[in-house]
C-alpha positions as a Markdown table, in Angstrom:
| # | Residue | x | y | z |
|---|---|---|---|---|
| 1 | Met | 109.7 | 122.6 | 92.0 |
| 2 | Gly | 110.9 | 120.0 | 89.6 |
| 3 | Leu | 114.5 | 120.2 | 90.7 |
| 4 | Ile | 113.5 | 119.6 | 94.4 |
| 5 | Arg | 111.3 | 116.7 | 93.4 |
| 6 | Ser | 114.0 | 115.0 | 91.3 |
| 7 | Cys | 116.6 | 115.5 | 94.0 |
| 8 | Phe | 114.3 | 114.1 | 96.6 |
| 9 | Thr | 113.7 | 111.0 | 94.4 |
| 10 | Phe | 117.4 | 110.6 | 93.8 |
| 11 | Leu | 118.3 | 110.9 | 97.5 |
| 12 | Leu | 115.5 | 108.5 | 98.5 |
| 13 | Gly | 116.6 | 105.9 | 96.0 |
| 14 | Thr | 120.3 | 106.3 | 97.0 |
| 15 | Ser | 119.5 | 105.9 | 100.7 |
| 16 | Cys | 117.3 | 102.8 | 100.0 |
| 17 | Gly | 120.1 | 101.3 | 97.9 |
| 18 | Val | 122.7 | 101.9 | 100.6 |
| 19 | Tyr | 120.4 | 100.3 | 103.2 |
| 20 | Ile | 119.8 | 97.2 | 101.0 |
| 21 | Ala | 123.5 | 96.8 | 100.2 |
| 22 | Gln | 124.5 | 97.0 | 103.8 |
| 23 | Asn | 121.8 | 94.7 | 105.2 |
| 24 | Tyr | 121.2 | 92.1 | 102.5 |
| 25 | Asp | 123.5 | 89.8 | 100.5 |
| 26 | Val | 123.4 | 91.5 | 97.1 |
| 27 | Pro | 125.3 | 89.7 | 94.3 |
| 28 | Asp | 128.2 | 91.4 | 92.6 |
| 29 | Met | 126.8 | 92.5 | 89.2 |
| 30 | Arg | 130.2 | 92.9 | 87.5 |
| 31 | Lys | 130.9 | 89.2 | 88.2 |
| 32 | Ile | 127.5 | 88.1 | 86.8 |
| 33 | Ile | 127.9 | 90.3 | 83.7 |
| 34 | Arg | 131.4 | 88.9 | 83.0 |
| 35 | Met | 130.2 | 85.4 | 83.5 |
| 36 | Gly | 127.3 | 86.0 | 81.0 |
| 37 | Leu | 129.7 | 87.5 | 78.4 |
| 38 | Ala | 132.0 | 84.5 | 78.8 |
| 39 | Ile | 129.2 | 82.1 | 78.3 |
| 40 | Ala | 127.9 | 84.1 | 75.3 |
| 41 | Ser | 131.3 | 84.1 | 73.6 |
| 42 | Met | 131.6 | 80.3 | 74.3 |
| 43 | Tyr | 128.3 | 79.7 | 72.6 |
| 44 | Glu | 129.3 | 81.9 | 69.7 |
| 45 | Glu | 132.5 | 79.9 | 69.1 |
| 46 | Ile | 130.7 | 76.6 | 69.3 |
| 47 | Tyr | 127.8 | 77.4 | 67.0 |
| 48 | Arg | 129.5 | 79.8 | 64.5 |
| 49 | Lys | 129.1 | 78.8 | 60.9 |
| 50 | Pro | 132.4 | 77.6 | 59.4 |
| 51 | Lys | 134.1 | 80.0 | 57.0 |
| 52 | Lys | 133.9 | 79.1 | 53.3 |
| 53 | Lys | 137.1 | 77.9 | 51.8 |
| 54 | Pro | 138.2 | 80.0 | 48.8 |
| 55 | Glu | 137.6 | 78.1 | 45.6 |
| 56 | Asp | 140.3 | 77.8 | 43.0 |
| 57 | Ser | 139.4 | 79.9 | 40.0 |
| 58 | Asp | 141.5 | 77.8 | 37.5 |
Protein backbone atom coordinates (compact mmCIF):
# COMPACT_ATOMS: atom_id res chain seq x y z
CA MET A 1 0.00 0.00 0.00
CA GLY A 2 2.93 2.37 0.65
CA LEU A 3 4.21 2.06 -2.92
CA ILE A 4 0.84 3.02 -4.40
CA ARG A 5 0.47 5.95 -2.04
CA SER A 6 3.96 7.27 -2.81
CA CYS A 7 3.46 6.87 -6.57
CA PHE A 8 0.13 8.69 -6.33
CA THR A 9 1.77 11.57 -4.44
CA PHE A 10 4.61 11.73 -6.97
CA LEU A 11 2.23 11.73 -9.96
CA LEU A 12 -0.02 14.33 -8.37
CA GLY A 13 2.94 16.61 -7.65
CA THR A 14 4.34 16.13 -11.15
CA SER A 15 1.03 16.90 -12.83
CA CYS A 16 0.54 20.02 -10.67
CA GLY A 17 4.07 21.16 -11.50
CA VAL A 18 3.51 20.70 -15.22
CA TYR A 19 0.22 22.60 -15.05
CA ILE A 20 1.81 25.51 -13.16
CA ALA A 21 4.83 25.63 -15.51
CA GLN A 22 2.60 25.77 -18.58
CA ASN A 23 0.05 28.29 -17.34
CA TYR A 24 2.07 30.69 -15.16
CA ASP A 25 5.26 32.69 -15.62
CA VAL A 26 7.66 30.65 -13.49
CA PRO A 27 11.20 32.10 -13.20
CA ASP A 28 14.20 30.10 -14.39
CA MET A 29 15.81 28.80 -11.19
CA ARG A 30 19.20 28.12 -12.80
CA LYS A 31 19.50 31.78 -13.77
CA ILE A 32 18.56 32.91 -10.26
CA ILE A 33 21.05 30.51 -8.64
CA ARG A 34 23.88 31.60 -10.96
CA MET A 35 23.16 35.24 -10.22
CA GLY A 36 23.18 34.55 -6.47
CA LEU A 37 26.50 32.71 -6.69
CA ALA A 38 28.02 35.55 -8.71
CA ILE A 39 26.89 38.10 -6.14
CA ALA A 40 28.21 35.94 -3.29
CA SER A 41 31.62 35.59 -4.93
CA MET A 42 31.70 39.35 -5.55
CA TYR A 43 31.02 40.04 -1.86
CA GLU A 44 33.65 37.51 -0.88
CA GLU A 45 36.28 39.26 -3.00
CA ILE A 46 35.33 42.69 -1.66
CA TYR A 47 35.23 41.82 2.05
CA ARG A 48 37.99 39.19 2.21
CA LYS A 49 40.69 39.90 4.76
CA PRO A 50 44.02 40.77 3.14
CA LYS A 51 46.69 38.10 3.26
CA LYS A 52 49.49 38.69 5.74
CA LYS A 53 52.81 39.50 4.17
CA PRO A 54 55.60 37.09 5.13
CA GLU A 55 57.90 38.74 7.61
CA ASP A 56 61.65 38.72 7.20
CA SER A 57 63.25 36.37 9.70
CA ASP A 58 66.62 38.20 9.65
